[in-house]
C-alpha positions as CSV (number, residue, x, y, z in Angstrom):
1,X,-41.8,-28.3,4.8
2,X,-39.9,-25.6,6.4
3,X,-37.0,-26.8,8.3
4,X,-38.2,-26.2,11.8
5,X,-40.5,-24.2,13.9
6,X,-37.7,-22.6,15.8
7,X,-34.5,-23.6,14.0
8,X,-31.9,-26.0,15.4
9,X,-30.0,-29.0,14.2
10,X,-31.4,-32.2,12.8
11,X,-30.4,-35.3,14.7
12,X,-31.5,-38.9,14.5
13,X,-34.0,-39.7,17.2
14,X,-33.5,-42.0,20.1
15,X,-36.6,-44.2,20.6
16,X,-37.2,-44.5,24.5
17,X,-39.4,-47.3,25.5
18,X,-42.9,-46.1,26.4
19,X,-42.7,-44.5,29.8
20,X,-44.7,-42.3,32.0
21,X,-44.8,-38.6,31.4
22,X,-41.4,-37.0,31.9
23,X,-39.8,-40.3,33.1
24,X,-38.1,-41.9,30.0
25,X,-34.7,-43.4,31.1
26,X,-33.3,-43.4,27.5
27,X,-33.0,-39.9,26.3
28,X,-33.9,-38.9,22.8
29,X,-31.1,-37.5,20.7
30,X,-32.3,-33.8,21.0
31,X,-32.6,-34.3,24.8
32,X,-29.1,-35.6,25.0
33,X,-27.6,-32.9,22.9
34,X,-29.4,-30.3,24.9
35,X,-28.3,-31.8,28.2
36,X,-24.6,-31.9,26.8
37,X,-25.0,-28.2,25.8
38,X,-26.3,-27.2,29.3
39,X,-23.5,-29.0,31.3
40,X,-20.8,-27.8,28.9
41,X,-21.8,-24.1,29.7
42,X,-23.0,-24.4,33.1
43,X,-25.2,-21.4,32.8
44,X,-27.2,-19.7,35.5
45,X,-30.1,-19.1,32.9
46,X,-30.9,-21.6,30.0
47,X,-33.9,-21.4,27.7
48,X,-34.9,-24.6,25.9
49,X,-37.5,-24.3,23.2
50,X,-39.0,-27.6,22.1
51,X,-42.3,-28.3,20.2
52,X,-45.2,-29.8,22.3
53,X,-44.7,-33.5,22.8
54,X,-41.0,-33.6,22.2
55,X,-40.2,-34.3,25.9
56,X,-39.2,-31.0,27.6
57,X,-40.3,-32.6,31.0
58,X,-37.8,-35.6,30.7
59,X,-35.1,-33.1,29.8
60,X,-35.7,-30.7,32.7
61,X,-35.9,-33.4,35.3
62,X,-32.7,-35.1,34.0
63,X,-31.1,-31.6,34.4
64,X,-32.5,-31.3,38.0
65,X,-31.4,-34.8,39.0
66,X,-27.8,-34.3,37.8
67,X,-27.6,-30.8,39.5
68,X,-28.9,-32.4,42.8
69,X,-26.4,-35.2,42.6
70,X,-23.5,-32.9,42.0
71,X,-24.6,-30.7,44.9
72,X,-24.9,-27.7,42.7
73,X,-28.5,-27.3,44.0
74,X,-30.5,-28.6,47.0
75,X,-33.9,-27.2,46.3
76,X,-36.1,-27.2,43.2
77,X,-39.0,-24.8,42.4
78,X,-41.3,-25.6,39.5
79,X,-43.5,-22.9,38.1
80,X,-46.3,-24.0,35.9
81,X,-49.4,-22.2,34.3
82,X,-52.2,-24.4,36.1
83,X,-52.8,-26.4,39.3
84,X,-53.2,-29.5,37.1
85,X,-49.7,-29.2,35.7
86,X,-48.3,-28.6,39.2
87,X,-49.5,-32.1,40.1
88,X,-48.4,-33.6,36.8
89,X,-44.9,-32.3,37.2
90,X,-44.9,-33.5,40.8
91,X,-46.0,-37.1,39.7
92,X,-43.3,-37.1,37.0
93,X,-40.7,-35.9,39.4
94,X,-41.5,-38.6,42.0
95,X,-41.0,-41.3,39.4
96,X,-37.4,-40.2,39.0
97,X,-36.7,-39.9,42.8
98,X,-37.4,-36.0,43.1
99,X,-39.9,-35.2,45.9
100,X,-41.9,-32.1,44.9
101,X,-44.9,-30.7,46.9
102,X,-47.6,-29.5,44.5
103,X,-50.0,-28.8,47.4
104,X,-48.0,-25.9,48.8
105,X,-49.9,-22.7,49.5
106,X,-48.5,-19.3,50.1
107,X,-50.2,-19.3,53.4
108,X,-48.1,-22.4,54.4
109,X,-44.8,-20.5,54.5
110,X,-42.8,-23.7,54.2
111,X,-43.3,-26.9,52.2
112,X,-43.9,-30.3,53.7
113,X,-41.1,-32.3,55.2
114,X,-39.7,-34.9,53.0
115,X,-39.8,-32.7,49.9
116,X,-36.9,-31.2,48.2
117,X,-39.1,-28.3,46.6
118,X,-42.5,-27.1,45.5
119,X,-44.6,-26.7,42.3
120,X,-46.4,-23.5,42.1
121,X,-48.3,-21.5,39.6
122,X,-47.3,-18.3,38.1
123,X,-50.3,-16.6,39.6
124,X,-49.2,-17.9,43.0
125,X,-45.8,-16.4,42.6
126,X,-47.1,-13.1,41.4
127,X,-49.3,-12.8,44.5
128,X,-46.5,-13.3,47.0
129,X,-43.1,-12.6,45.3
130,X,-41.2,-11.8,48.5
131,X,-42.3,-15.2,50.1
132,X,-40.9,-17.0,47.2
133,X,-37.8,-14.9,47.1
134,X,-37.1,-15.9,50.7
135,X,-37.4,-19.5,50.0
136,X,-35.1,-19.1,47.0
137,X,-32.5,-17.4,49.1
138,X,-32.7,-20.0,51.9
139,X,-31.2,-22.7,49.7
140,X,-29.2,-23.3,46.6
141,X,-32.4,-23.3,44.3
142,X,-32.9,-24.6,40.7
143,X,-36.1,-22.8,39.3
144,X,-37.8,-24.6,36.4
145,X,-40.1,-22.1,34.6
146,X,-42.5,-24.3,32.5
147,X,-44.1,-22.6,29.5
148,X,-42.1,-19.3,30.4
149,X,-44.0,-17.2,27.8
150,X,-46.7,-16.9,30.6
151,X,-44.1,-14.5,32.3
152,X,-44.9,-11.9,29.7
153,X,-48.7,-11.9,30.1
154,X,-49.1,-9.4,32.8
155,X,-46.8,-6.9,34.1
156,X,-47.4,-8.2,37.7
157,X,-46.4,-11.7,36.7
158,X,-43.3,-10.6,35.1
159,X,-42.2,-8.3,38.0
160,X,-43.2,-11.0,40.5
161,X,-41.0,-13.7,38.7
162,X,-38.0,-11.3,38.7
163,X,-38.6,-10.4,42.3
164,X,-39.0,-14.0,43.4
165,X,-36.3,-15.8,41.4
166,X,-33.6,-13.3,40.9
167,X,-31.4,-14.8,43.8
168,X,-31.8,-18.5,42.2
169,X,-28.7,-20.4,41.7
170,X,-30.0,-21.8,38.4
171,X,-33.0,-21.1,36.2
172,X,-34.2,-23.4,33.4
173,X,-36.8,-21.9,31.2
174,X,-39.1,-24.1,29.0
175,X,-41.5,-23.4,26.1
176,X,-43.2,-25.3,23.4
177,X,-45.3,-22.6,21.8
178,X,-44.6,-19.4,19.9
179,X,-43.8,-16.5,22.2
180,X,-46.3,-13.7,22.6
181,X,-46.4,-11.2,19.9
182,X,-46.5,-8.1,22.2
183,X,-43.3,-6.2,23.3
184,X,-43.3,-7.1,27.0
185,X,-40.0,-8.6,27.9
186,X,-40.1,-12.1,29.3
187,X,-38.1,-12.6,32.6
188,X,-34.7,-14.3,32.4
189,X,-34.9,-14.6,28.6
190,X,-32.0,-13.2,26.6
191,X,-32.7,-10.8,23.7
192,X,-30.4,-10.1,20.8
193,X,-30.7,-7.5,18.0
194,X,-31.1,-8.8,14.4
195,X,-30.0,-7.1,11.4
196,X,-33.1,-4.9,11.4
197,X,-32.4,-3.6,14.8
198,X,-35.3,-5.7,16.4
199,X,-34.5,-7.4,19.6
200,X,-35.6,-11.1,19.4
201,X,-35.5,-13.9,22.0
202,X,-32.4,-16.1,21.9
203,X,-32.9,-19.7,22.9
204,X,-30.0,-21.8,24.1
205,X,-31.3,-24.9,22.6
206,X,-34.2,-25.3,20.1
207,X,-35.9,-28.3,18.7
208,X,-38.8,-27.5,16.4
209,X,-41.8,-29.4,15.0
210,X,-40.2,-29.9,11.6
211,X,-37.2,-31.7,13.1
212,X,-39.4,-33.6,15.6
213,X,-41.7,-34.8,12.7
214,X,-38.6,-36.0,10.7
215,X,-37.4,-37.7,13.8
216,X,-40.9,-39.4,14.3
217,X,-41.0,-37.8,17.8
218,X,-44.2,-36.1,17.0
219,X,-47.2,-37.1,14.9
220,X,-48.0,-35.4,11.5
221,X,-51.1,-33.4,11.7
222,X,-53.8,-33.3,9.0
223,X,-56.1,-30.3,9.3
224,X,-59.7,-31.1,8.1
225,X,-61.4,-27.8,7.1
226,X,-65.2,-27.6,6.8
227,X,-67.1,-24.8,5.1
228,X,-70.8,-24.3,4.5
229,X,-73.7,-22.0,4.2
230,X,-74.6,-19.8,7.3
231,X,-77.6,-17.6,8.0
232,X,-78.1,-15.3,11.0
233,X,-79.9,-12.2,12.2
234,X,-77.9,-9.1,13.2
235,X,-78.6,-6.9,16.2
236,X,-80.3,-4.5,13.9
237,X,-82.8,-7.3,12.8
238,X,-81.3,-7.7,9.3
239,X,-81.1,-11.4,8.1
240,X,-77.5,-12.1,6.7
241,X,-76.2,-15.2,4.8
242,X,-72.6,-16.1,3.8
243,X,-70.4,-19.2,3.2
244,X,-68.1,-20.0,5.8
245,X,-64.6,-19.1,4.7
246,X,-65.8,-17.1,1.8
247,X,-63.2,-14.7,0.5
248,X,-63.7,-11.0,-0.1
249,X,-66.0,-10.4,2.9
250,X,-65.5,-8.2,6.0
251,X,-64.1,-9.4,9.3
252,X,-67.5,-9.0,10.9
253,X,-69.2,-11.2,8.4
254,X,-66.5,-13.8,8.9
255,X,-67.0,-13.5,12.6
256,X,-70.8,-13.8,12.4
257,X,-70.5,-16.8,10.1
258,X,-68.0,-18.4,12.3
259,X,-70.1,-17.9,15.3
260,X,-73.1,-19.3,13.4
261,X,-71.2,-22.4,12.6
262,X,-70.4,-23.1,16.2
263,X,-74.0,-22.7,17.4
264,X,-74.9,-26.1,18.9
265,X,-78.6,-25.6,17.6
266,X,-77.4,-25.5,14.0
267,X,-76.5,-28.4,11.6
268,X,-72.8,-27.4,11.1
269,X,-71.4,-28.6,14.3
270,X,-73.3,-31.9,14.5
271,X,-72.1,-32.8,10.9
272,X,-68.5,-31.9,11.9
273,X,-68.6,-34.0,15.1
274,X,-70.0,-36.8,13.2
275,X,-67.2,-36.6,10.6
276,X,-64.7,-36.4,13.4
277,X,-66.1,-39.5,15.0
278,X,-65.9,-41.3,11.7
279,X,-62.3,-40.4,11.5
280,X,-61.7,-41.6,15.1
281,X,-63.2,-44.9,14.3
282,X,-60.7,-45.2,11.3
283,X,-57.9,-44.5,13.5
284,X,-59.0,-46.9,16.2
285,X,-58.8,-49.7,13.7
286,X,-54.9,-49.5,14.2
287,X,-54.7,-47.6,17.3
288,X,-57.4,-49.1,19.6
289,X,-57.3,-46.7,22.5
290,X,-57.2,-43.6,20.3
291,X,-59.3,-40.6,21.8
292,X,-60.7,-37.4,20.6
293,X,-61.0,-33.9,22.2
294,X,-63.4,-31.2,21.3
295,X,-62.2,-27.7,22.4
296,X,-65.3,-25.5,23.1
297,X,-65.7,-21.8,23.5
298,X,-67.6,-21.8,26.8
299,X,-69.3,-24.1,29.3
300,X,-72.8,-24.0,27.6
301,X,-71.4,-25.0,24.3
302,X,-69.2,-27.6,25.9
303,X,-72.2,-29.2,27.4
304,X,-74.3,-29.1,24.3
305,X,-71.5,-30.7,22.2
306,X,-71.2,-33.4,24.7
307,X,-74.9,-34.1,24.3
308,X,-74.5,-34.3,20.4
309,X,-71.5,-36.7,20.7
310,X,-73.6,-39.0,23.0
311,X,-76.3,-39.2,20.2
312,X,-73.6,-39.9,17.7
313,X,-71.7,-42.5,19.7
314,X,-74.0,-43.8,22.4
315,X,-71.3,-43.0,24.9
316,X,-71.3,-40.1,27.3
317,X,-68.0,-38.1,26.7
318,X,-65.9,-36.8,29.6
319,X,-66.7,-33.1,30.0
320,X,-63.9,-31.0,31.5
321,X,-65.0,-27.5,32.8
322,X,-62.7,-24.8,34.3
323,X,-64.7,-24.4,37.3
324,X,-65.0,-28.1,38.1
325,X,-62.9,-29.1,41.3
326,X,-62.8,-32.7,39.8
327,X,-61.4,-31.4,36.5
328,X,-57.8,-32.9,37.0
329,X,-59.2,-36.2,38.3
330,X,-61.4,-36.4,35.2
331,X,-58.4,-35.7,32.9
332,X,-56.4,-38.5,34.6
333,X,-59.3,-40.9,34.4
334,X,-59.9,-40.3,30.7
335,X,-56.0,-40.6,30.0
336,X,-56.0,-44.1,31.6
337,X,-59.3,-45.2,29.9
338,X,-60.2,-46.0,26.3
339,X,-63.2,-43.8,26.2
340,X,-63.7,-42.1,22.7
341,X,-64.3,-38.5,23.5
342,X,-63.5,-35.7,25.9
343,X,-65.0,-32.1,25.6
344,X,-63.2,-29.2,27.3
345,X,-63.2,-25.4,27.4
346,X,-59.6,-24.4,28.3
347,X,-58.5,-27.0,30.8
348,X,-56.7,-29.1,28.2
349,X,-55.2,-26.3,26.0
350,X,-51.7,-26.4,27.3
351,X,-49.2,-28.7,28.8
352,X,-51.7,-31.3,29.9
353,X,-50.6,-34.7,28.5
354,X,-53.0,-37.1,27.2
355,X,-50.8,-39.2,24.7
356,X,-53.9,-41.1,23.2
357,X,-55.4,-38.0,21.9
358,X,-55.5,-38.4,18.1
359,X,-58.4,-36.6,16.8
360,X,-59.5,-33.0,17.7
361,X,-62.3,-30.6,16.9
362,X,-61.4,-26.9,17.2
363,X,-64.9,-25.7,18.1
364,X,-63.8,-22.5,19.7
365,X,-63.8,-18.8,18.5
366,X,-60.3,-18.2,20.0
367,X,-57.9,-17.5,17.2
368,X,-54.6,-16.2,18.5
369,X,-51.5,-18.1,17.3
370,X,-50.5,-19.0,21.0
371,X,-53.8,-20.7,21.8
372,X,-53.9,-22.4,18.4
373,X,-50.4,-23.8,18.9
374,X,-51.3,-24.9,22.4
375,X,-54.5,-26.6,21.2
376,X,-52.7,-28.5,18.4
377,X,-50.0,-29.5,20.8
378,X,-52.4,-31.7,22.5
379,X,-52.5,-34.1,19.6
380,X,-49.1,-34.3,18.4
381,X,-47.3,-36.4,21.1
382,X,-46.2,-39.6,19.4
383,X,-46.2,-42.9,21.2
384,X,-45.1,-45.1,18.4
385,X,-43.9,-44.5,14.9
386,X,-46.6,-44.0,12.3
387,X,-49.4,-42.6,14.5
388,X,-51.2,-39.5,12.8
389,X,-53.3,-36.7,14.3
390,X,-56.3,-35.1,12.6
391,X,-57.7,-31.7,13.7
392,X,-61.2,-30.5,12.4
393,X,-61.6,-26.9,12.1
394,X,-63.9,-24.2,10.6
395,X,-62.7,-23.0,7.2
396,X,-62.0,-19.4,8.2
397,X,-59.0,-17.5,7.2
398,X,-57.6,-16.9,10.7
399,X,-57.4,-20.7,11.4
400,X,-56.3,-22.0,7.9
401,X,-53.4,-19.4,7.8
402,X,-52.3,-20.7,11.3
403,X,-52.6,-24.3,10.2
404,X,-50.6,-23.7,7.1
405,X,-47.9,-21.8,9.0
406,X,-47.6,-24.3,11.8
407,X,-43.9,-24.8,11.1
408,X,-43.1,-21.2,10.8
409,X,-40.4,-19.7,13.2
410,X,-41.8,-17.2,15.7
411,X,-39.3,-15.7,18.1
412,X,-40.4,-13.1,20.7
413,X,-39.7,-9.7,19.3
414,X,-39.2,-6.4,21.0
415,X,-39.1,-3.0,19.3
416,X,-41.5,-4.1,16.5
417,X,-41.5,-1.7,13.5
418,X,-44.5,0.3,12.3
419,X,-47.1,-1.1,9.8
420,X,-45.3,0.3,6.9
421,X,-42.9,-1.2,4.4
422,X,-39.4,0.4,3.7
423,X,-41.0,2.8,1.1
424,X,-43.5,4.0,3.6
425,X,-46.5,2.2,2.0
426,X,-49.1,0.2,3.8
427,X,-48.6,-3.5,3.5
428,X,-51.9,-5.4,3.5
429,X,-50.1,-8.7,4.2
430,X,-48.6,-7.3,7.5
431,X,-52.2,-6.0,8.5
432,X,-53.6,-9.5,8.0
433,X,-50.8,-11.0,10.2
434,X,-51.4,-8.4,12.8
435,X,-55.1,-9.2,12.7
436,X,-54.3,-13.0,13.3
437,X,-52.1,-12.2,16.1
438,X,-54.9,-10.1,18.0
439,X,-56.5,-11.8,21.0
440,X,-59.8,-11.9,19.2
441,X,-62.7,-14.2,19.4
442,X,-65.2,-14.7,16.7
443,X,-67.9,-13.2,18.9
444,X,-66.1,-10.1,20.2
445,X,-67.7,-7.7,17.9
446,X,-71.1,-9.2,18.5
447,X,-71.4,-9.2,22.4
448,X,-72.8,-5.6,22.5
449,X,-76.0,-6.5,20.6
450,X,-78.4,-9.2,20.1
451,X,-77.3,-12.0,17.7
452,X,-79.4,-14.9,16.5
453,X,-78.1,-17.8,14.5
454,X,-80.7,-18.9,12.2
455,X,-79.3,-21.9,10.1
456,X,-76.1,-23.6,9.3
457,X,-75.1,-26.2,6.8
458,X,-71.8,-28.0,6.6
459,X,-69.8,-29.1,3.7
460,X,-66.3,-30.6,3.6
461,X,-63.8,-28.1,2.2
462,X,-60.3,-29.5,2.1
463,X,-57.3,-31.0,4.0
464,X,-54.4,-28.8,5.0
465,X,-51.1,-30.7,5.6
466,X,-47.4,-29.7,5.5
467,X,-48.3,-26.2,4.1
468,X,-50.3,-27.8,1.2
469,X,-54.0,-28.1,0.3
470,X,-55.8,-31.1,-0.8
471,X,-59.3,-31.9,-2.0
472,X,-61.8,-29.7,-3.9
473,X,-64.7,-29.8,-1.5
474,X,-67.7,-32.1,-1.2
475,X,-70.9,-32.7,0.5
476,X,-71.2,-34.3,3.9
477,X,-71.2,-38.0,3.5
478,X,-70.1,-38.0,0.0
479,X,-67.0,-39.9,-1.4
480,X,-65.2,-36.7,-1.6
481,X,-65.4,-36.4,2.2
482,X,-65.1,-40.1,3.0
483,X,-61.9,-40.5,0.9
484,X,-60.1,-38.2,3.3
485,X,-61.8,-39.3,6.6
486,X,-60.8,-42.9,5.6
487,X,-57.1,-42.3,5.5
488,X,-55.4,-44.9,7.7
489,X,-54.3,-44.1,11.1
490,X,-50.8,-45.4,11.1
491,X,-48.8,-43.5,8.3
492,X,-45.5,-41.5,8.5
493,X,-45.5,-38.0,7.2
494,X,-44.4,-38.8,3.7
495,X,-47.0,-41.5,3.4
496,X,-49.7,-39.1,4.5
497,X,-48.6,-36.5,1.9
498,X,-48.4,-39.3,-1.0
499,X,-51.9,-40.6,0.1
500,X,-53.4,-37.1,0.1
501,X,-52.1,-36.2,-3.4
502,X,-53.6,-39.6,-4.6
503,X,-57.0,-39.0,-3.0
504,X,-57.0,-35.3,-4.5
505,X,-56.3,-36.8,-8.0
506,X,-59.1,-39.3,-7.7
507,X,-61.4,-36.7,-6.5
508,X,-60.5,-34.3,-9.6
509,X,-61.0,-37.3,-11.9
510,X,-64.4,-38.0,-10.6
511,X,-65.4,-34.4,-11.1
512,X,-64.0,-34.4,-14.5
513,X,-66.0,-37.5,-15.3
514,X,-69.2,-36.0,-13.8
515,X,-68.6,-32.9,-15.9
516,X,-68.1,-35.0,-19.1
517,X,-71.3,-36.9,-18.4
518,X,-73.2,-33.7,-18.0
519,X,-71.8,-32.1,-21.1
520,X,-72.7,-35.3,-23.1
521,X,-76.4,-35.0,-22.0
522,X,-76.7,-31.4,-23.2
523,X,-75.4,-29.2,-25.9
524,X,-72.1,-27.4,-25.1
525,X,-72.8,-24.0,-23.7
526,X,-72.2,-21.1,-26.0
527,X,-71.0,-18.9,-23.3
528,X,-68.4,-19.6,-20.4
529,X,-69.8,-21.0,-17.3
530,X,-69.6,-18.4,-14.8
531,X,-70.2,-20.5,-11.7
532,X,-67.3,-22.8,-12.7
533,X,-65.0,-19.8,-13.3
534,X,-65.9,-18.5,-9.8
535,X,-65.2,-21.8,-8.2
536,X,-61.8,-22.0,-9.9
537,X,-61.0,-18.4,-8.9
538,X,-61.9,-19.2,-5.3
539,X,-59.9,-22.4,-5.4
540,X,-56.9,-20.5,-6.7
541,X,-57.3,-17.8,-4.1
542,X,-57.3,-20.4,-1.3
543,X,-54.1,-22.1,-2.7
544,X,-52.4,-18.8,-3.2
545,X,-53.2,-17.9,0.3
546,X,-51.7,-21.2,1.5
547,X,-48.5,-20.6,-0.4
548,X,-48.3,-17.1,0.9
549,X,-48.6,-18.3,4.5
550,X,-46.0,-21.0,3.9
551,X,-43.4,-18.8,2.2
552,X,-44.2,-15.3,3.5
553,X,-44.6,-14.0,0.1
554,X,-47.5,-11.5,-0.4
555,X,-50.6,-12.8,-2.4
556,X,-50.0,-10.2,-5.2
557,X,-46.4,-11.4,-5.7
558,X,-47.6,-15.1,-6.0
559,X,-50.2,-14.2,-8.5
560,X,-47.7,-12.1,-10.6
561,X,-45.2,-15.1,-10.5
562,X,-48.0,-17.5,-11.6
563,X,-48.9,-15.3,-14.7
564,X,-45.2,-15.1,-15.6
565,X,-44.7,-18.8,-15.4
566,X,-48.2,-19.8,-17.0
567,X,-49.1,-16.8,-19.0
568,X,-52.5,-15.2,-19.4
569,X,-54.3,-12.2,-18.1
570,X,-55.2,-11.4,-14.5
571,X,-57.4,-13.7,-12.6
572,X,-60.6,-11.8,-13.2
573,X,-60.1,-12.3,-17.0
574,X,-58.6,-15.7,-17.1
575,X,-60.4,-18.6,-18.7
576,X,-60.8,-22.2,-17.4
577,X,-57.7,-23.5,-18.9
578,X,-55.5,-20.6,-17.8
579,X,-56.9,-20.9,-14.0
580,X,-56.3,-24.8,-14.2
581,X,-52.6,-24.2,-15.3
582,X,-52.0,-21.9,-12.4
583,X,-53.6,-24.4,-9.9
584,X,-51.3,-27.2,-11.4
585,X,-48.3,-25.0,-11.1
586,X,-49.2,-24.1,-7.4
587,X,-49.5,-28.0,-6.6
588,X,-46.0,-28.5,-8.2
589,X,-44.7,-25.8,-5.9
590,X,-46.2,-27.4,-2.9
591,X,-44.5,-30.9,-3.5
592,X,-41.3,-29.3,-4.3
593,X,-41.4,-29.6,-8.1
594,X,-40.6,-26.2,-9.7
């Protein structure tokens, strides 16, 4: 495991008693250290970067309370991405005695009496920056900028924030997800040049997923990847077929296969939803109120997925649509209930706190690192030690790479270099990362023409955890799938890793036994089994890709090192024994055995 998502020291955690969102009286160790650092410096601007679920709200509200008590500020403005988060902040602030008005509208001019400040959205500030500047100038104002990376999303938003809050007495910026990959500077964020001359964001305090996982502040996440055979008809009338996650295919084919998998009329998504519900049932054995969330691409798919879940469970899930005026109240109702499933498009992708969410289905075609991190962040908030999270996703390169690099550090960088290495040669690894960082959707290249999904079949591919990959595939409903779906819901990260390795060993033993029985029933083949060799090559390619994502080492370098250590020819000429040896060596690397 890498040390941390954003860097920062490791501290023993504090275990506050279970409390409402943002209101824990006993601070966790990281929150107390961040608080000490803040008041030791007394800065006008402070950027705290902490992984989703770590407790940024509690930290920020404690800062606000202490600044108010000291008379440093007498007004608080909270800027959040969505209307739902405005109300969530106001409720959390009220529980610690800070009266925040989340219903303030620009047309009101002034907030209601009895409130010390307001909660507004980034869009609200950008539309009337001078109004908010006047309010900021009229009092000693603390501005809390929640998920500050939104300040770089549009030029008008960034300019509006600077205009509105430049006069603020104090500004506290918070984020829990990787900064954007573009070069738009984010307001009130300090940038420093690294040794390559690239300006990168500089946080005043960081607390990453790796540290939070070790401190049991967040849950360990298992990614359950599903592949399968897809068939579709292109806009030109040509019938196409491919395996989801198949290597050595074009981006368009990957996108079309991915889109086919997510089609509600096929068999892939119902099979994955059924697997996720089995996983949820297993988790609910030890976490009775555990809930699940399906993140869909659009409203039509969301409604269709909800219908499929009702057939599977017999219970109608909660459906959250972005244009539903009751969306916030539905989220709150689901949070307080013990219902099994919620289906949403984007409403629950960032910041919204539903601590009982333990199982997720990533059934959307959005593949940016930012959205992926936000989505996974909905499942990592720990309530008690030992809870685990499981996220089901299509086995496509964009998503598996993001899952394997979940703990990689991503600072916001300005002045990015060209797509060339120091020798001026094109680096394909950089190109792949650039593609993963683009705001692509699986259907982007298909919207201009007719597309028809014809058929989809699902199969279990593997489990991604802590940068490693476990399992060698299996049919839906097979022991190879059920072994991993049945992992207990209360395990710490080390126990999860141990059990995954054990299940993989059992799966490999079963396959060897079946292969031995098959060999005993027929004469040994006189020629190599080309299907088996292709399977081994594909498995090796997946593991090399995972190691590359984890370490930042190009695929070719990994293959060369494996040949050096294990011997033998290039992959295309290697025999079964040589391929197996390289797979075993990679597994050793993943568990820290060199």
